[in-house]
N, C-alpha and C positions, 0 to 999 in steps of 0.2 A: 292217417285218417281211416277209420274202419267204416266200411259201407254197410248200410242196413241190408239184411237178407232180402233176396228177390224171390217172389213166388213165381215158379214156372208152371205153366199149364201144359196140357198134353201136346199142343202144337209146338211150344218151345222145346219140349223134350224130344220131339221128333226131329226138329231142326238141328238140335245139338247132336243127336244120334247120326244124322246124315252127314254133318260136318266132321264128326269123329271118324266115320267110316271113310270119308274122302273129303278133305277140306277144299278140294278144287271143284266140288260139285257146284254148279251155278244155282243162283237163287231161283231161276226159272225151273230147273230140274227139281229142286227141293219142293217148290211150290206146287208143281204138277203132282208130285207124289203124295202131298199132304192136303191138297185142296185149298191152297192160297195163291195169290198172285205173287210174282217176283218182288214188286215193291213192298208188299206186306211182309214177305220173308226178310227182306233187307231191313225194314223198320225193326222187326223183332231181333235180328242179329245185332243191329246197332244198339238197341236197348240193352241186350245182354252183354255187349262189350262195354258199354258205359257203366253198367252195374258191376262189372268185374266177374261175371259168370263165365264169359268167354274171354280168355286172357291172351290169346294169340293163335296164330296159324303156323304150322311148321311142316317140314319135310322129314320123313323117317328114312334113314339110310342104313342098310345092312352094314354093321361094323366090319365084317370081313372084307367087304368091297373096298374099304379104306385102309386095309392092312392091319386092323386091330383084331388079331386072332386069339389073343390071350385075355382071359377075363378072370377076375377074382373078387372076392368079398373080403375085406380086411376089418377085423375088430380092432379098435383103437382104445388103449387104456392111457388116460392122462393123469398127471399129477393133480392133486385136489385143487390147486390154484388156477387151473386152466378153465376159464368160462367158455361156454359154447361159441360165443361170438369170436373168440380168439381162434378156435379151431376152424370156424367158418372162413376167417381171413386167410388162413393157411391153405385150406383145400381149394380156394379160388385160384391159387397159383399153379395148380396141376391140371393141365388139360386132360390127363389120363383119368382123373376122378370124374365119373359121369353122374354120380349121386353120392350124397353124404347126408347122414342124419344122426341125431342123438337118439340113443336107445335106452331101454330099461335093461336091467340085468347087470352082469359084471362089467361089461364094456361100457365106455362112455360114448362111443360113436361107432358107426358102421359105414365103411366106404365101399363103393362099387367102382372098381377100376378096370379099365381096358388098356391093353398094351399090345405092341406089335409081336412080342415074343416073351419068353420067360426072362431073358436077360434084361429086356426093357422093363418088365415088371419089377425085377429085383432092384434096378437102379431107382425106380420110383419109390419102392418100399424103403430103400436105404435113405433117401432124402426125407421121407416122412419120419422115419425113426430118428433122424438127426435133429428134429425140432426139439428145443430144450424142454418142453412140457410133456412130451410123449414118453411114457414109462415103458410100454411094450405094445406089440401088435401080434395078432394071430390071424393068419391068412388061410383062406380056402380058395383053391383054384377051381374054376368051373370046368367040368369035363364035358358036359352036354346039357342041352336044354330039354327038359321033358315035355314042356309045352312050347312047341316050336313057334307058334304064332303069338307069343307073349311080347309085350313091349321090352322086357329085359333081354329077349333074344334078338331084338332089333326089328321086330315086326310092328306094323301099325296097330294101335290099340283097337280092340273090337268095340263095336257099339254096344251100349247097355241093352239087356234083353227088353223086348217090347212088353209094355205093361198092359 
């Protein structure tokens, strides 16, 4: 079921920005910063959750702290008979795949993979290539992150700029 779009006002945007910056910020702290009571902030957050604007709260962990020190992007080329839903079923079976999307251009999909080391990455890649509908893959190993505080680097997302 598709939800109708929700119109967000400036206070809603400020609440969302505060939660993006730190999801553990209390409603009282957010309210004090934007001029609302804690119950008013809670009502707005509840409304945005019910409308699907806020989809959840999460912890961001540095991948290296968990031993995931190798990172790569893999272009996946499928046989023409492989629908995106079939690829989605397969990628769910790999905890090393942290993001997967269909893309335009020559490749059918792009996978973002994290592994403990090159050998681990190679084993994952071999398993992916063994899928019957995968024709080929092209991999790019990440050497470094040029934007160190980006979500891809394992950092918390930055709040949107103030309007």
